N, C-alpha and C positions, 0 to 999 in steps of 0.2 A: 505493498501497502501507500509506503512514505515514497520506493522507487518510482512509483507510477507519478506519484503528485509534483515528486522534486529529484527527477533525472537527472533535467539540466542544471542542477543545482550542486545534487554528488557527485556530478562527472568534473562539475568547472566550481571548483567551492569561492575560488579567490575572483571571481568574474562578477557575483552576485552580494547586488545588498538589497534589505529587504527593507526598507525606508530612505527614502532620502529627505527628506524632512523632518523637523520639531525635535521631537525627543530621540527619536532612530537615528539621525545621522547626529546628533551631538554625542550619542552616545558610541556610535563607532570609532567616530573622533578624538574623543576622553580616552578612552582603552587601548588606538592605536600609542594618540601622542606620550601616552605613560610609557610604555612600553619601551617605544626610539625613541625617547629626549630626556626621559625625567633619570639621574640618576640614583636614586632613592628609592624605596619601597611605598613610603609615608606622602609625600610633596608632590604637588598637582602645579605644572609651570603651564600649563594651557590655558590657564583663563584668569582672571582677575589680576591682570597684571599692574602695579608690582609685586603685590601681596601674594600672589596663585592661593594655592585652596589645598585643604587638605583630600586625598587621593576618594576616602570613603564617600563625600558629599558629592561628585561627580556622577554616582551613578557608570564607573567608568571599567569594573569589572577588577576592583583591585589585585586579589591572590592572581588570575587567567593573567595580566595586561604585565606584569611581573615576571612571571613565568616563560611568555614566549618572548620578551628581552632578555632574561638572561639567559633563555638556549638559542638564541637568535635568531627567532622565529618570526620576526615581525612582519618580514614581504609575506608572509601565508596569513598574515593574525587573522584576515576577514574571514577569511575561511577555514580557520579552526572554529574561530566563534560559530559560524554559517553551521560546518558539521556537529557542531555540540549541540545547538539549537534540535539539530532536525533529527541526530543520532539520539535526545534523549527520550524521544515517541519508542521505538522500541526498546531503549532500556528498561523505561518507566511500566510498559507491557512484558517486562520479564519478570520485575519486583512483582507486578500485581498480580503474576501465573502461581506464582510462591506463594502468595497472602491467600488466595482462591483455595490453592492446596491445601493449605492447612486448615482451613477452614473447611474441609473435606466436600470442595464442590469437583465432581469428576471432570478428568484432566479434557476431555474436549470442547465440557463447556468454560471453563477452563480460558484455554486457550482462547476460545469466540470471546469469551467476556473480557478478559486484559485486553486484546488487542483495541476493541470497542470502549471500553472504559479509557485507554491512553491514549486515543485520539479524538476523546468526546471533551478530554478536558476544557478547564479554559482560560487556561496558561498560553494555547495554541493563540489569541488573542497579543500575549505581552511580545511574540516573535516581531509584529509592527513598530517597536520600538523600543520597551524595557526589555531589553533581552536579558538581562541580568537575572531578571523573575520567570522565565520563560522556560525554565528546566522543571519537564512534566512528571522528570523519574524523582522529586524530590523528595515528596513525602511518598509515594511509594514505597520506596529504599529506606527511610525513617520509620515505618509501619514493620517492614521483614527482620530491622535490626532490634524492635521494641518486642518482637515474635521471638527472634534468638535471646533475647534479654532474659524473656520470662522463663525461655526453658531452658536456659544452660547460668553461666557462671555471671552472673549480676555486675559485678565488679567491673571487670573485664570489657563486659557488654555496655555499660555505661560509660565506660571511659573511650570507648571507639566510638558510642551515639556523639560524645563532646567532643570528639574531634569532627565529628561527620557536623555538627552545628556548627562549628568554629572556620569549617569549609566554606559555609553558604553564608554567614554574617561577614567571611570577608569577599563574596559575591556579591550579596546584597544584603544590606541590613535588615530591610523590610521580611523576605525570604527568611532568615535567621529566627525574626520574632516570631514568624508563623510556626516556624517546626517548633520552636519550643514551646509553644500553647499548645500546640498537636503534641507533644508530650508530656504537659503537664494536667490534660484533659484526661491522656489516656489512661495516664496513672490514677487521676480519679476516681474514675471508672472500674479504675483494677481493685481500687483500694472497695471505695462503697458495695462489689460483689464478694470482695475477701479479705475482710477486714484483720485477720489474724497474722499478715502479711503486711499492715499498714510500716513500720519501722523500715523496713526494706527496699518499699516503695517511697519512701521518705527520702532515703539517700538516694535511692536511683533519680526523682527528682530533682536535688540540690545537685548531683553530676551531671544531669542530663537539662534539665534548664538553669536556675539561678548560675550556677558557674561559667557556662559558656558566655552569658548575657554579661557575667562580672569578668572575667577576664578581656570582652569586648571592646564593652563600657573603659576600662582602665587602660587597654590599650592605645585607644583612639583619644582620650582624654591625657594621656604622657605626650602622645606624640603629635597633637593637637598644636599648632604654637599661630595660629590666624586668631586673631583678636577682636573681640565687636562684634562679631557674626549674629544678625539678627535671626531673634528666635520662630518669632513668623514674620516670613516677610513676604508675606501677601498681605495681613493682618491677621488675628487671630480669629474671625468670626467667617472668612476663607476658606473652602476648600476643606470645611471636617466632617467629619462623620459623623452620623446622626442613627436610632434604631431605623430609622425610615430606611437610610441609606445602606444599613446591614439587610435589613429582611428583605426588602424590594429592591430587585433590581433597577437602574435607571437605564437597561434598553430592553426589545423586546416585546411580548405582549401586556407584559402584566410593569409597565414602565405607565400605563395612562391609568394606575394610579398614583403613582410618584407626580407625575405631571401634573392631577388634576389636584393636586392636594396645591403642588404650587402655585396655581393658579387662583 
């Protein structure tokens, strides 16, 4: 399915971009500029001259950008990013299949369902601009790791999950927080269903949720030398979430209720 829709991109990934304007072209630019011209990991010299900016605030794929710079792959940077976004679909399908098999779904149905769920992911829309949020496998892979944690050595797998969380925090902090909340609610439900292991579950929450957030925040705080950054650049009451925006989509057939209330 992936090759059918994206064969041209897969065969020549460095020759295509998924967005030519707005956040998309800015994110390609930030990602490549940092890899090509910035000497260190933290500082981004491609905007806000002469003060520059911290790479985490640019949505510039900090970890991936740094890696392609270190390994001299900047000339192939567009293709690497495009392929990572595209191949996140089959990777997601693989982990979804493992999850469904764990929950006793028959293999044939698990194959069909895993592929369907992967391609129905709403993260496909992030491929038009917010590339670092487009990794469809992020939550399925975490879910599979948590299943391994339940059935294996909780400390070992919790440390693996902690590192996994940090990987995505340095891909995009939003995605890191989404994964942390998924883990938090996973363990809350697990504790409610089996209260006898609440102490072990609490340790898992600390290792998988609070430690990654703490480590990320401390690293950003210690490396951010840019002062007087506005806390609310567009104003406190602009572009904020509400209960309505959480439960009612802003697009599609149900958007009628949101727009109606807004009018």
